N, C-alpha and C positions, 0 to 999 in steps of 0.2 A: 504494500500500500504506500502510495506517495502522498505526503501531507503538504498541502499548500496553505500557508497562513492567510487568514482573511484580511490581514492588514495590507495586502498588495492588491486589493480589489480595484483600485483606481487605475486600471489600464494594464499593468504588468501581468496580472493573472490571465487576462483574456488574450494577451499576446502569446502566452505560453500554452494555451489550450490545444493548439494544433500539435505541438510536441507531446503534451501529456496524452492526447487522444491516441497516439500511436503506442502507448504503453499500458493503458488501463481499460477496464471494461465497466467500471463504476466510479463515479465521482460524487462525493458527498460534500455539501456546502452548508456550513453553519451560518446562522444569522448573526451579523454584527449588532452590537447594542446601539443601533441608530434606527429608530422606528420609522423615520421619514423616508428612508431610502432602501429598505431591505427588498421590497418588491422589484425595484428597478435593478438591483444586483442579480436577483434570480432571473429576471428577464434577459439581462445581458449574457449571463452564463449559459442559459438555455440556447440563445441564439448562437453563441460561439460553439457550443457542442454540436449543434446541427450542421455546422460547417466542417466538422472533422471528416465526414464522409463514411462513417460506419457507426453502428449502434453503440451508444454508451449510456448506461443507466444513470440518470441524474437523480440523486437522492437529496431532498431538501430537508433541512433540520432547523426548525425553530421551536422544537419541543412542544408543539401543539398549542402554543400561546395565542396564535391568531386564527385558530380553527382552519388549518391548511387544507383539510379535506374539501373545503368549499371553493378553493381557488388554485391550489398548487398544481393540479393537473394541466393547467395552462402553460406551465413551465417545465415540470419534471415528471418523473415516472413513479416516485415514491416519496412519502413525507412522514416524518415522525408525528405521531398523534399524542404523545405524552412526554413527560420528563424522563430522565434516564432510568432504565430498569435496574433493579437490585436483585441479588441472588438470594431471595427469600420468598416465602409463600405469599405474604401480604402484598408484595410488589407485583407478583404475577397476577394475582386476582384483580387488583385495582386496575392494572394496565389492560387486562382482558376486557373488563367492563367498560373502560373508557373507549377502547378501540371499537367495541361492539356498536357504540352509538353512531359511528361514521360509516358503517358498512355500505349504505346505499350509494356512497360517492365513489366506491372502489370498482375496479373492473380491469380488463386486459390493458396493460400499459400504464395503469394508474392505481397504485397500491397504498393502502394504509400500512404504516410501518410502526409496530408497537415496540421496536428496538430489538436488539440481538438476542439470541438464545443464551440462557444461563446454564444449560445442561452441561454437567460435568465440572462445575466450579466448586462444588462441595457444600453449598449452603442449604441444599434440600435433599430429600430422599429420592430414590429411584422412581417411586410411584409419582411423586410430585413433579419430577422432571418429565415423566411420560405425559402427565396432564398438560404440562407447559408446552411440549412439542405438539401434542394433539390439537390444542386450541389454536396455537399459532398456525398450524397447517390448515385447519378448517377455515380460519380467517384469511387465508391466502397471503399471509404476511411474508415478507422477505425472510428466508431462513438463513441467517448469518451466524455461523458458529462462533460462540464467545469464549470458549475454553481453549486451552493449549492442547491440540490433538496429539502432540508429540508425547505427552505424558498421560493422556486420557486412559481410563480403565477400559477393560473389555466391555463392561456393562454400559458405560457411557457411549462407546462406539456403536454398540448394538442399538441403543436408543436413537442416536443421530443417524444411523444408517438404515433405519426401517424404510425400505423402498415403498411399501404400500402406503405408509403415511405421507412420504414425500410425494408420491403420485397424486394424492388428494390435493396437496398444496400446488402442484404443477398442472392440475387439470385444465385443459384448454378452454373450458367454459368461463373460467376466471371470475366466478361469483363468490363474494365473501359470505361464508356461513355466519349465522347469528344465533343469539340466545333466544330460544322459544319460550322457555318456562323456567322459573326458579321458585322453590319453596323449601324453606328450612335448610338451605344449603345444598339441596338436590336439584340439579339442573339438566335441562335438555338443550343441546346446541345442534343445529343442523343446517344443511345447505345443499343446493342442487349441484350435480356434476354432469358431465357430458354423458351421452347415451342414456338419458333418462334416469340415471342413477342418483342416489341421495346419500350423503355422508351424515352420520349421526354420532355425536359424542354425548354419552351419559356421564356427567361430571359430578362427583360427590365432594363438595367443599366442606362437609361437616366432619365431626370427629368420630363418627360411628359408621360401621358397615350398614348399608341400607339398600333396599330395592329401588330401582328407578325404572319407570315405564314410559315408553313413547308410543303413542297411537299412530296408526297409519294416516289418519286425517290430519294430524298435526304437521306432517311432513309432505302433505299434498298427494297422498296415495288413497285410492278407494279402499275401504276396509276389507272388501272381499278379494282384492287384488293380491295374488300371491307374489312373494318376493324372495329372492335368494339373499341370505344374510351372511356376510363375511366379517369375521372379527380380525381387525388389522393388527392387533398386538399379539394375538394367539396364532395368527396366520392360518386360520382354519374356517371352514364353513359351519356356521351355527345351524342353519336350516336351508334346505333347497326349495322350500315352499311354505314360508310363514305368512300368515294372514292376521289382520286386525291390529296387532300390537307386538312390541318386543319388551321384555322385562329382564333386567340383569341385576344381580347383587353386586354392589360396587364398594370396594374397600374405602376407608376414610382417606381423603385427599388424593384419591385415584380416579381413574376414568375407564370407560369402555368405549372403543371407537369401532364403528361398523360402516360398511357400505351396503346399501340396499339396492338390489337390482330387480326391478319389476319383471315378471315373466309374461 
């Protein structure tokens, strides 16, 4: 990663963009503490990147202070929705809830960014990290690894390398999943995928193991419509012809993640 200081924003940075563009695939720009000019700086950088001649993901970071979901797609491809993430359970929950608010503004080429993944940094349990990655993948967030993979444990690499979860994140339909229901810490998150499929996350944010149920109507399926249900963390088929609803017992601070494929 090449870091370019914001202090050179008056001309020099933009003169160097053509050179930078030959070396990087992503450029992230923070907001300077000058509210009168920050939109102009983003506009000028966006214009310069378009002149490079190849795709470069332009990531805008002003920590969600000016509601960037409403305007940042005019300049960039992703924008931070919140303050900086921390490697703890409270931070993950708060950022997930905040990013959920802005889901309708996201889509292919324009993404809400709830900040990098904390998986593997040691502040949470493996179940909490699975929940973290599952919700970020469902929300179509940029999945940027935030730990040192050179020293990551096998369990961390297994979580980060779950291809089925990554496939949900990279689904070409590009629709951000959202929270459908929350009661006493038991939540249902879901969203559409390509080929008429649906991703569902049953997330237990409470301190006790509990059953969580999602009905077919909640996710846009007819109750009598059978669906293949695949568990993305167990890498197995739960049912080849499930109707009406799906119920799973979920451990505290854990989740279950499924893809429903209507038959």
